[in-house]
N, CA, C and O atoms as a Tripos MOL2 file, in Angstrom:
@<TRIPOS>MOLECULE
protein
  248   247    62     0     0
PROTEIN
NO_CHARGES

@<TRIPOS>ATOM
      1 N         -15.8170   -4.8140  -69.8960 N.3       1 MET1
      2 CA        -16.9120   -5.3520  -70.4520 C.3       1 MET1
      3 C         -17.6200   -5.1510  -69.3250 C.2       1 MET1
      4 O         -17.7000   -6.2830  -68.8490 O.2       1 MET1
      5 N         -18.6380   -3.8110  -68.0180 N.am      2 GLU2
      6 CA        -19.1490   -3.9080  -67.5820 C.3       2 GLU2
      7 C         -20.4230   -5.0830  -67.5910 C.2       2 GLU2
      8 O         -21.0790   -5.4780  -68.5540 O.2       2 GLU2
      9 N         -20.4770   -5.3350  -66.6680 N.am      3 SER3
     10 CA        -21.4180   -6.4240  -66.5240 C.3       3 SER3
     11 C         -22.4440   -6.1920  -64.8140 C.2       3 SER3
     12 O         -21.9600   -5.5700  -63.8690 O.2       3 SER3
     13 N         -24.2820   -7.0320  -64.7560 N.am      4 PRO4
     14 CA        -24.2820   -6.8880  -63.0350 C.3       4 PRO4
     15 C         -24.1250   -7.7970  -62.9800 C.2       4 PRO4
     16 O         -24.2590   -8.0100  -61.7750 O.2       4 PRO4
     17 N         -23.7680   -9.2040  -63.6880 N.am      5 CYS5
     18 CA        -23.7950  -10.2280  -62.9030 C.3       5 CYS5
     19 C         -23.1620  -10.2950  -61.6500 C.2       5 CYS5
     20 O         -22.1080   -9.7300  -61.3580 O.2       5 CYS5
     21 N         -24.1210  -11.2960  -60.6300 N.am      6 ILE6
     22 CA        -23.2110  -11.0340  -58.9610 C.3       6 ILE6
     23 C         -23.0680  -12.7320  -59.3390 C.2       6 ILE6
     24 O         -23.1100  -12.9560  -58.1290 O.2       6 ILE6
     25 N         -22.9760  -13.6990  -59.7570 N.am      7 ARG7
     26 CA        -22.5770  -14.5440  -60.0560 C.3       7 ARG7
     27 C         -23.5720  -15.4580  -59.0080 C.2       7 ARG7
     28 O         -23.0700  -16.3730  -58.3560 O.2       7 ARG7
     29 N         -24.9200  -15.1530  -58.9110 N.am      8 ILE8
     30 CA        -26.2430  -16.1490  -58.2360 C.3       8 ILE8
     31 C         -26.5460  -16.2490  -59.7930 C.2       8 ILE8
     32 O         -26.4310  -15.1260  -60.2840 O.2       8 ILE8
     33 N         -26.7980  -16.9460  -60.4830 N.am      9 CYS9
     34 CA        -27.4600  -17.2870  -61.9850 C.3       9 CYS9
     35 C         -28.4610  -18.4540  -61.2530 C.2       9 CYS9
     36 O         -28.1580  -19.5590  -60.8040 O.2       9 CYS9
     37 N         -29.5640  -17.8720  -61.3060 N.am     10 VAL10
     38 CA        -30.6740  -18.6250  -60.9520 C.3      10 VAL10
     39 C         -31.9910  -17.9130  -61.3720 C.2      10 VAL10
     40 O         -32.2940  -16.7590  -61.0700 O.2      10 VAL10
     41 N         -32.6360  -18.6770  -62.0260 N.am     11 ILE11
     42 CA        -33.4140  -17.9350  -63.2880 C.3      11 ILE11
     43 C         -35.0360  -18.3050  -62.1110 C.2      11 ILE11
     44 O         -35.4050  -19.4540  -61.8690 O.2      11 ILE11
     45 N         -35.7510  -17.0250  -61.5540 N.am     12 ASP12
     46 CA        -36.8850  -17.0750  -60.5380 C.3      12 ASP12
     47 C         -37.7530  -17.7340  -61.9840 C.2      12 ASP12
     48 O         -37.4590  -17.5580  -63.1660 O.2      12 ASP12
     49 N         -38.7590  -18.4350  -61.4720 N.am     13 PRO13
     50 CA        -39.8490  -19.1740  -62.4160 C.3      13 PRO13
     51 C         -41.2680  -17.7170  -62.2090 C.2      13 PRO13
     52 O         -42.1230  -17.5590  -63.0810 O.2      13 PRO13
     53 N         -41.2260  -17.0580  -61.2450 N.am     14 ALA14
     54 CA        -42.6970  -16.3470  -61.0190 C.3      14 ALA14
     55 C         -42.4210  -14.7460  -61.8770 C.2      14 ALA14
     56 O         -43.1170  -13.7310  -61.8670 O.2      14 ALA14
     57 N         -41.0670  -15.0530  -62.6080 N.am     15 ASP15
     58 CA        -40.8120  -13.4490  -63.8460 C.3      15 ASP15
     59 C         -39.8790  -14.1780  -64.4140 C.2      15 ASP15
     60 O         -40.2690  -13.8720  -65.5400 O.2      15 ASP15
     61 N         -39.0570  -14.8210  -64.6120 N.am     16 GLY16
     62 CA        -38.4010  -15.4660  -65.5490 C.3      16 GLY16
     63 C         -37.0110  -14.4590  -65.5810 C.2      16 GLY16
     64 O         -36.2570  -14.4850  -66.5530 O.2      16 GLY16
     65 N         -36.8000  -13.6970  -64.5670 N.am     17 LEU17
     66 CA        -35.6850  -12.7740  -64.1750 C.3      17 LEU17
     67 C         -34.8410  -13.3320  -63.5670 C.2      17 LEU17
     68 O         -35.0840  -13.6050  -62.3910 O.2      17 LEU17
     69 N         -33.4130  -13.7390  -64.2060 N.am     18 CYS18
     70 CA        -32.0720  -14.2350  -62.6270 C.3      18 CYS18
     71 C         -32.1970  -13.3230  -61.4350 C.2      18 CYS18
     72 O         -32.4870  -12.1290  -61.5120 O.2      18 CYS18
     73 N         -31.9830  -13.9080  -60.4610 N.am     19 GLU19
     74 CA        -32.0910  -13.5440  -58.8440 C.3      19 GLU19
     75 C         -31.3250  -13.0250  -58.7170 C.2      19 GLU19
     76 O         -31.4490  -12.1920  -57.8180 O.2      19 GLU19
     77 N         -29.7440  -13.0550  -59.5600 N.am     20 GLY20
     78 CA        -28.4340  -12.2060  -59.0580 C.3      20 GLY20
     79 C         -29.0170  -10.9510  -59.2020 C.2      20 GLY20
     80 O         -29.4460  -10.1160  -58.4060 O.2      20 GLY20
     81 N         -28.8630  -11.0730  -61.2800 N.am     21 CYS21
     82 CA        -28.7610   -9.2510  -61.4490 C.3      21 CYS21
     83 C         -30.0300   -8.8950  -62.2480 C.2      21 CYS21
     84 O         -30.0630   -7.9180  -62.9960 O.2      21 CYS21
     85 N         -31.1250   -9.7690  -62.0510 N.am     22 ARG22
     86 CA        -32.0550   -9.7070  -62.9240 C.3      22 ARG22
     87 C         -32.6840   -9.1440  -64.4210 C.2      22 ARG22
     88 O         -33.4690   -8.4800  -65.0980 O.2      22 ARG22
     89 N         -31.7280   -9.9290  -64.2710 N.am     23 ARG23
     90 CA        -31.6500   -9.7550  -66.3290 C.3      23 ARG23
     91 C         -32.3200  -11.0620  -66.9800 C.2      23 ARG23
     92 O         -32.0310  -12.2310  -66.7240 O.2      23 ARG23
     93 N         -33.4150  -10.5240  -68.0060 N.am     24 SER24
     94 CA        -33.8010  -11.7250  -68.1310 C.3      24 SER24
     95 C         -32.8880  -12.4060  -69.1790 C.2      24 SER24
     96 O         -31.9300  -11.8030  -69.6610 O.2      24 SER24
     97 N         -33.1970  -13.6440  -69.5120 N.am     25 ARG25
     98 CA        -32.3640  -15.1720  -70.0440 C.3      25 ARG25
     99 C         -31.6770  -14.1090  -71.1340 C.2      25 ARG25
    100 O         -30.4840  -13.8040  -71.1660 O.2      25 ARG25
    101 N         -32.8840  -13.5530  -72.1450 N.am     26 HIS26
    102 CA        -32.2990  -13.4620  -73.5270 C.3      26 HIS26
    103 C         -31.3460  -12.0380  -73.5530 C.2      26 HIS26
    104 O         -30.8350  -11.6050  -74.5860 O.2      26 HIS26
    105 N         -31.1840  -11.2700  -71.9360 N.am     27 GLU27
    106 CA        -31.1480  -10.3250  -71.8260 C.3      27 GLU27
    107 C         -29.4130  -10.7320  -71.6040 C.2      27 GLU27
    108 O         -28.4720  -10.0120  -71.9390 O.2      27 GLU27
    109 N         -29.3760  -11.3220  -71.3170 N.am     28 ILE28
    110 CA        -27.6470  -12.3090  -70.1660 C.3      28 ILE28
    111 C         -27.3060  -13.0340  -71.6730 C.2      28 ILE28
    112 O         -26.3090  -12.6550  -72.2880 O.2      28 ILE28
    113 N         -27.9620  -13.8260  -72.0900 N.am     29 ALA29
    114 CA        -27.4650  -14.5630  -73.9110 C.3      29 ALA29
    115 C         -27.3710  -13.1070  -74.8690 C.2      29 ALA29
    116 O         -27.1510  -13.1960  -76.0770 O.2      29 ALA29
    117 N         -27.5110  -12.1220  -74.3700 N.am     30 CYS30
    118 CA        -27.1690  -11.2220  -75.6370 C.3      30 CYS30
    119 C         -26.2970   -9.5390  -75.2000 C.2      30 CYS30
    120 O         -26.1900   -8.5230  -75.8870 O.2      30 CYS30
    121 N         -25.8110   -9.8350  -73.8250 N.am     31 TRP31
    122 CA        -24.8640   -9.0630  -73.4090 C.3      31 TRP31
    123 C         -23.6930   -8.1430  -73.5080 C.2      31 TRP31
    124 O         -23.2970   -7.1430  -72.9080 O.2      31 TRP31
    125 N         -23.0430   -9.3640  -75.1520 N.am     32 THR32
    126 CA        -22.1390   -8.9860  -75.0020 C.3      32 THR32
    127 C         -21.7560   -8.5640  -76.6980 C.2      32 THR32
    128 O         -20.6900   -8.3480  -77.2750 O.2      32 THR32
    129 N         -23.4470   -8.5750  -77.2180 N.am     33 SER33
    130 CA        -23.4120   -8.1940  -79.0930 C.3      33 SER33
    131 C         -24.1720   -7.1480  -78.4420 C.2      33 SER33
    132 O         -24.7710   -6.4940  -79.2970 O.2      33 SER33
    133 N         -24.3800   -6.7430  -77.2980 N.am     34 TYR34
    134 CA        -25.3880   -4.7960  -77.0360 C.3      34 TYR34
    135 C         -24.4780   -4.2380  -77.1190 C.2      34 TYR34
    136 O         -23.3940   -4.7940  -76.9380 O.2      34 TYR34
    137 N         -24.5760   -2.9490  -77.4190 N.am     35 THR35
    138 CA        -23.6060   -1.7910  -77.7710 C.3      35 THR35
    139 C         -23.2680   -0.8780  -76.3190 C.2      35 THR35
    140 O         -23.6370   -1.2300  -75.1990 O.2      35 THR35
    141 N         -22.8520   -0.2220  -76.4820 N.am     36 ASP36
    142 CA        -22.6290    0.2960  -74.6710 C.3      36 ASP36
    143 C         -23.9150    1.0070  -74.6620 C.2      36 ASP36
    144 O         -24.0740    0.9930  -73.4410 O.2      36 ASP36
    145 N         -24.8310    1.5480  -75.0600 N.am     37 ALA37
    146 CA        -25.7180    2.4540  -75.3150 C.3      37 ALA37
    147 C         -27.0040    1.2310  -74.8150 C.2      37 ALA37
    148 O         -27.8560    1.4330  -73.9500 O.2      37 ALA37
    149 N         -26.9030    0.4810  -75.2990 N.am     38 GLU38
    150 CA        -27.7620   -0.9690  -74.7310 C.3      38 GLU38
    151 C         -27.8920   -1.2780  -73.4520 C.2      38 GLU38
    152 O         -28.8810   -1.4300  -72.7360 O.2      38 GLU38
    153 N         -26.4360   -1.3700  -73.2140 N.am     39 ARG39
    154 CA        -26.2090   -2.4160  -71.8860 C.3      39 ARG39
    155 C         -26.2500   -1.0350  -70.5150 C.2      39 ARG39
    156 O         -26.6870   -1.2840  -69.3920 O.2      39 ARG39
    157 N         -25.7130    0.3630  -70.9170 N.am     40 ARG40
    158 CA        -26.1830    1.0050  -69.7530 C.3      40 ARG40
    159 C         -27.6160    1.2390  -69.4570 C.2      40 ARG40
    160 O         -28.0950    1.2620  -68.3230 O.2      40 ARG40
    161 N         -28.2660    1.4140  -70.5760 N.am     41 ARG41
    162 CA        -30.1490    1.8460  -70.9260 C.3      41 ARG41
    163 C         -30.2230    0.2840  -69.6650 C.2      41 ARG41
    164 O         -30.3610    0.6870  -68.5100 O.2      41 ARG41
    165 N         -30.1530   -1.2190  -69.7720 N.am     42 ILE42
    166 CA        -30.8360   -1.9420  -69.3810 C.3      42 ILE42
    167 C         -30.3610   -1.9590  -67.6560 C.2      42 ILE42
    168 O         -31.1470   -2.2460  -66.7530 O.2      42 ILE42
    169 N         -28.7380   -1.5420  -67.4270 N.am     43 MET43
    170 CA        -28.2630   -1.0510  -65.9920 C.3      43 MET43
    171 C         -29.2360   -0.3750  -65.1630 C.2      43 MET43
    172 O         -29.6920   -0.6580  -64.0550 O.2      43 MET43
    173 N         -29.4390    0.5390  -65.9180 N.am     44 GLN44
    174 CA        -30.7460    1.6500  -65.4040 C.3      44 GLN44
    175 C         -32.1140    1.0880  -64.7620 C.2      44 GLN44
    176 O         -32.8430    1.2320  -63.7810 O.2      44 GLN44
    177 N         -31.9700    0.2740  -66.0830 N.am     45 GLU45
    178 CA        -33.5350   -0.5860  -65.7760 C.3      45 GLU45
    179 C         -33.5060   -1.3960  -64.7350 C.2      45 GLU45
    180 O         -34.5460   -1.6220  -64.1150 O.2      45 GLU45
    181 N         -32.4150   -1.9150  -64.4060 N.am     46 LEU46
    182 CA        -32.3090   -3.2300  -63.0280 C.3      46 LEU46
    183 C         -32.2630   -2.3760  -61.7400 C.2      46 LEU46
    184 O         -32.5000   -2.8870  -60.6450 O.2      46 LEU46
    185 N         -31.9280   -0.9510  -61.8990 N.am     47 LYS47
    186 CA        -31.7580   -0.7540  -61.0190 C.3      47 LYS47
    187 C         -33.0810   -0.5770  -59.6250 C.2      47 LYS47
    188 O         -32.9360   -0.4500  -58.4090 O.2      47 LYS47
    189 N         -34.8800   -0.6730  -60.8770 N.am     48 THR48
    190 CA        -35.8850   -0.1410  -60.9230 C.3      48 THR48
    191 C         -36.4370   -1.6740  -60.4160 C.2      48 THR48
    192 O         -37.0380   -1.8500  -59.3560 O.2      48 THR48
    193 N         -36.1310   -2.6610  -61.3200 N.am     49 ARG49
    194 CA        -36.1770   -4.5430  -61.0670 C.3      49 ARG49
    195 C         -35.9340   -4.6530  -59.8350 C.2      49 ARG49
    196 O         -36.8950   -5.0010  -59.1480 O.2      49 ARG49
    197 N         -34.8480   -4.4490  -59.2540 N.am     50 THR50
    198 CA        -34.1980   -4.4540  -58.1730 C.3      50 THR50
    199 C         -35.1880   -4.2560  -57.2510 C.2      50 THR50
    200 O         -35.6930   -5.1170  -56.5300 O.2      50 THR50
    201 N         -35.5210   -2.7610  -57.3130 N.am     51 SER51
    202 CA        -36.4730   -2.3810  -56.5220 C.3      51 SER51
    203 C         -37.7230   -2.8770  -56.3480 C.2      51 SER51
    204 O         -38.2210   -2.7880  -55.2260 O.2      51 SER51
    205 N         -38.4130   -3.4500  -57.3520 N.am     52 VAL52
    206 CA        -39.3690   -3.9240  -57.4280 C.3      52 VAL52
    207 C         -39.7920   -5.3580  -57.1430 C.2      52 VAL52
    208 O         -40.7850   -6.0650  -57.3160 O.2      52 VAL52
    209 N         -38.6090   -5.4530  -56.6390 N.am     53 VAL53
    210 CA        -38.3740   -7.3550  -55.5650 C.3      53 VAL53
    211 C         -38.2060   -7.0280  -54.2400 C.2      53 VAL53
    212 O         -38.5690   -7.8810  -53.4300 O.2      53 VAL53
    213 N         -37.6670   -5.8290  -53.7530 N.am     54 LYS54
    214 CA        -37.0180   -6.0090  -52.7000 C.3      54 LYS54
    215 C         -38.6140   -5.7440  -52.1280 C.2      54 LYS54
    216 O         -39.3710   -6.5370  -51.5700 O.2      54 LYS54
    217 N         -38.8360   -4.1580  -52.5320 N.am     55 ASP55
    218 CA        -40.4680   -4.0640  -52.4830 C.3      55 ASP55
    219 C         -41.7380   -5.3690  -52.2930 C.2      55 ASP55
    220 O         -42.4540   -5.1910  -51.3070 O.2      55 ASP55
    221 N         -41.9720   -6.2870  -52.9110 N.am     56 ARG56
    222 CA        -42.3120   -7.5020  -53.5040 C.3      56 ARG56
    223 C         -41.9710   -8.1260  -51.8260 C.2      56 ARG56
    224 O         -42.6950   -8.2390  -50.8370 O.2      56 ARG56
    225 N         -40.7660   -8.3930  -52.0370 N.am     57 MET57
    226 CA        -39.9100   -9.5470  -50.5690 C.3      57 MET57
    227 C         -40.7150   -8.6870  -49.6050 C.2      57 MET57
    228 O         -41.0180   -9.5200  -48.7510 O.2      57 MET57
    229 N         -41.2170   -7.5940  -49.2380 N.am     58 LEU58
    230 CA        -41.1090   -7.2250  -47.6340 C.3      58 LEU58
    231 C         -42.7620   -7.3240  -47.5360 C.2      58 LEU58
    232 O         -43.2590   -7.6800  -46.4680 O.2      58 LEU58
    233 N         -43.7980   -6.9270  -48.9360 N.am     59 ARG59
    234 CA        -44.8140   -7.5310  -48.5890 C.3      59 ARG59
    235 C         -45.0370   -8.7260  -47.9590 C.2      59 ARG59
    236 O         -45.4680   -8.8980  -46.8190 O.2      59 ARG59
    237 N         -44.6080   -9.8110  -49.0420 N.am     60 GLU60
    238 CA        -44.4780  -11.0000  -48.4320 C.3      60 GLU60
    239 C         -44.6170  -11.5470  -46.8150 C.2      60 GLU60
    240 O         -45.3380  -12.3900  -46.2810 O.2      60 GLU60
    241 N         -43.6690  -10.7300  -46.3730 N.am     61 THR61
    242 CA        -43.4590  -11.3760  -45.2580 C.3      61 THR61
    243 C         -43.9740  -11.0250  -44.0590 C.2      61 THR61
    244 O         -44.1530   -9.8670  -43.6820 O.2      61 THR61
    245 N         -44.2240  -12.0500  -43.4320 N.am     62 PRO62
    246 CA        -45.6240  -11.9290  -42.2250 C.3      62 PRO62
    247 C         -44.3510  -10.7050  -40.7760 C.2      62 PRO62
    248 O         -44.8290  -10.3210  -39.7090 O.2      62 PRO62
@<TRIPOS>BOND
     1     1     2 1
     2     2     3 1
     3     3     4 2
     4     3     5 am
     5     5     6 1
     6     6     7 1
     7     7     8 2
     8     7     9 am
     9     9    10 1
    10    10    11 1
    11    11    12 2
    12    11    13 am
    13    13    14 1
    14    14    15 1
    15    15    16 2
    16    15    17 am
    17    17    18 1
    18    18    19 1
    19    19    20 2
    20    19    21 am
    21    21    22 1
    22    22    23 1
    23    23    24 2
    24    23    25 am
    25    25    26 1
    26    26    27 1
    27    27    28 2
    28    27    29 am
    29    29    30 1
    30    30    31 1
    31    31    32 2
    32    31    33 am
    33    33    34 1
    34    34    35 1
    35    35    36 2
    36    35    37 am
    37    37    38 1
    38    38    39 1
    39    39    40 2
    40    39    41 am
    41    41    42 1
    42    42    43 1
    43    43    44 2
    44    43    45 am
    45    45    46 1
    46    46    47 1
    47    47    48 2
    48    47    49 am
    49    49    50 1
    50    50    51 1
    51    51    52 2
    52    51    53 am
    53    53    54 1
    54    54    55 1
    55    55    56 2
    56    55    57 am
    57    57    58 1
    58    58    59 1
    59    59    60 2
    60    59    61 am
    61    61    62 1
    62    62    63 1
    63    63    64 2
    64    63    65 am
    65    65    66 1
    66    66    67 1
    67    67    68 2
    68    67    69 am
    69    69    70 1
    70    70    71 1
    71    71    72 2
    72    71    73 am
    73    73    74 1
    74    74    75 1
    75    75    76 2
    76    75    77 am
    77    77    78 1
    78    78    79 1
    79    79    80 2
    80    79    81 am
    81    81    82 1
    82    82    83 1
    83    83    84 2
    84    83    85 am
    85    85    86 1
    86    86    87 1
    87    87    88 2
    88    87    89 am
    89    89    90 1
    90    90    91 1
    91    91    92 2
    92    91    93 am
    93    93    94 1
    94    94    95 1
    95    95    96 2
    96    95    97 am
    97    97    98 1
    98    98    99 1
    99    99   100 2
   100    99   101 am
   101   101   102 1
   102   102   103 1
   103   103   104 2
   104   103   105 am
   105   105   106 1
   106   106   107 1
   107   107   108 2
   108   107   109 am
   109   109   110 1
   110   110   111 1
   111   111   112 2
   112   111   113 am
   113   113   114 1
   114   114   115 1
   115   115   116 2
   116   115   117 am
   117   117   118 1
   118   118   119 1
   119   119   120 2
   120   119   121 am
   121   121   122 1
   122   122   123 1
   123   123   124 2
   124   123   125 am
   125   125   126 1
   126   126   127 1
   127   127   128 2
   128   127   129 am
   129   129   130 1
   130   130   131 1
   131   131   132 2
   132   131   133 am
   133   133   134 1
   134   134   135 1
   135   135   136 2
   136   135   137 am
   137   137   138 1
   138   138   139 1
   139   139   140 2
   140   139   141 am
   141   141   142 1
   142   142   143 1
   143   143   144 2
   144   143   145 am
   145   145   146 1
   146   146   147 1
   147   147   148 2
   148   147   149 am
   149   149   150 1
   150   150   151 1
   151   151   152 2
   152   151   153 am
   153   153   154 1
   154   154   155 1
   155   155   156 2
   156   155   157 am
   157   157   158 1
   158   158   159 1
   159   159   160 2
   160   159   161 am
   161   161   162 1
   162   162   163 1
   163   163   164 2
   164   163   165 am
   165   165   166 1
   166   166   167 1
   167   167   168 2
   168   167   169 am
   169   169   170 1
   170   170   171 1
   171   171   172 2
   172   171   173 am
   173   173   174 1
   174   174   175 1
   175   175   176 2
   176   175   177 am
   177   177   178 1
   178   178   179 1
   179   179   180 2
   180   179   181 am
   181   181   182 1
   182   182   183 1
   183   183   184 2
   184   183   185 am
   185   185   186 1
   186   186   187 1
   187   187   188 2
   188   187   189 am
   189   189   190 1
   190   190   191 1
   191   191   192 2
   192   191   193 am
   193   193   194 1
   194   194   195 1
   195   195   196 2
   196   195   197 am
   197   197   198 1
   198   198   199 1
   199   199   200 2
   200   199   201 am
   201   201   202 1
   202   202   203 1
   203   203   204 2
   204   203   205 am
   205   205   206 1
   206   206   207 1
   207   207   208 2
   208   207   209 am
   209   209   210 1
   210   210   211 1
   211   211   212 2
   212   211   213 am
   213   213   214 1
   214   214   215 1
   215   215   216 2
   216   215   217 am
   217   217   218 1
   218   218   219 1
   219   219   220 2
   220   219   221 am
   221   221   222 1
   222   222   223 1
   223   223   224 2
   224   223   225 am
   225   225   226 1
   226   226   227 1
   227   227   228 2
   228   227   229 am
   229   229   230 1
   230   230   231 1
   231   231   232 2
   232   231   233 am
   233   233   234 1
   234   234   235 1
   235   235   236 2
   236   235   237 am
   237   237   238 1
   238   238   239 1
   239   239   240 2
   240   239   241 am
   241   241   242 1
   242   242   243 1
   243   243   244 2
   244   243   245 am
   245   245   246 1
   246   246   247 1
   247   247   248 2
@<TRIPOS>SUBSTRUCTURE
     1 MET1         2 RESIDUE 1 A MET
     2 GLU2         6 RESIDUE 1 A GLU
     3 SER3        10 RESIDUE 1 A SER
     4 PRO4        14 RESIDUE 1 A PRO
     5 CYS5        18 RESIDUE 1 A CYS
     6 ILE6        22 RESIDUE 1 A ILE
     7 ARG7        26 RESIDUE 1 A ARG
     8 ILE8        30 RESIDUE 1 A ILE
     9 CYS9        34 RESIDUE 1 A CYS
    10 VAL10       38 RESIDUE 1 A VAL
    11 ILE11       42 RESIDUE 1 A ILE
    12 ASP12       46 RESIDUE 1 A ASP
    13 PRO13       50 RESIDUE 1 A PRO
    14 ALA14       54 RESIDUE 1 A ALA
    15 ASP15       58 RESIDUE 1 A ASP
    16 GLY16       62 RESIDUE 1 A GLY
    17 LEU17       66 RESIDUE 1 A LEU
    18 CYS18       70 RESIDUE 1 A CYS
    19 GLU19       74 RESIDUE 1 A GLU
    20 GLY20       78 RESIDUE 1 A GLY
    21 CYS21       82 RESIDUE 1 A CYS
    22 ARG22       86 RESIDUE 1 A ARG
    23 ARG23       90 RESIDUE 1 A ARG
    24 SER24       94 RESIDUE 1 A SER
    25 ARG25       98 RESIDUE 1 A ARG
    26 HIS26      102 RESIDUE 1 A HIS
    27 GLU27      106 RESIDUE 1 A GLU
    28 ILE28      110 RESIDUE 1 A ILE
    29 ALA29      114 RESIDUE 1 A ALA
    30 CYS30      118 RESIDUE 1 A CYS
    31 TRP31      122 RESIDUE 1 A TRP
    32 THR32      126 RESIDUE 1 A THR
    33 SER33      130 RESIDUE 1 A SER
    34 TYR34      134 RESIDUE 1 A TYR
    35 THR35      138 RESIDUE 1 A THR
    36 ASP36      142 RESIDUE 1 A ASP
    37 ALA37      146 RESIDUE 1 A ALA
    38 GLU38      150 RESIDUE 1 A GLU
    39 ARG39      154 RESIDUE 1 A ARG
    40 ARG40      158 RESIDUE 1 A ARG
    41 ARG41      162 RESIDUE 1 A ARG
    42 ILE42      166 RESIDUE 1 A ILE
    43 MET43      170 RESIDUE 1 A MET
    44 GLN44      174 RESIDUE 1 A GLN
    45 GLU45      178 RESIDUE 1 A GLU
    46 LEU46      182 RESIDUE 1 A LEU
    47 LYS47      186 RESIDUE 1 A LYS
    48 THR48      190 RESIDUE 1 A THR
    49 ARG49      194 RESIDUE 1 A ARG
    50 THR50      198 RESIDUE 1 A THR
    51 SER51      202 RESIDUE 1 A SER
    52 VAL52      206 RESIDUE 1 A VAL
    53 VAL53      210 RESIDUE 1 A VAL
    54 LYS54      214 RESIDUE 1 A LYS
    55 ASP55      218 RESIDUE 1 A ASP
    56 ARG56      222 RESIDUE 1 A ARG
    57 MET57      226 RESIDUE 1 A MET
    58 LEU58      230 RESIDUE 1 A LEU
    59 ARG59      234 RESIDUE 1 A ARG
    60 GLU60      238 RESIDUE 1 A GLU
    61 THR61      242 RESIDUE 1 A THR
    62 PRO62      246 RESIDUE 1 A PRO
């Protein structure tokens, strides 16, 4: 089963997402019970979540 986990498992208190994979606690907890289609949909969404975080970090860097 494919997983976005990169073993940096820390929940960001600002947005409630894992700093490593950008999944929510709920998504992490339910990952193995999701269908393949649900996991693929989330994997696609994670690309956007990751780019949003990178953009935010770039704006906040002096």
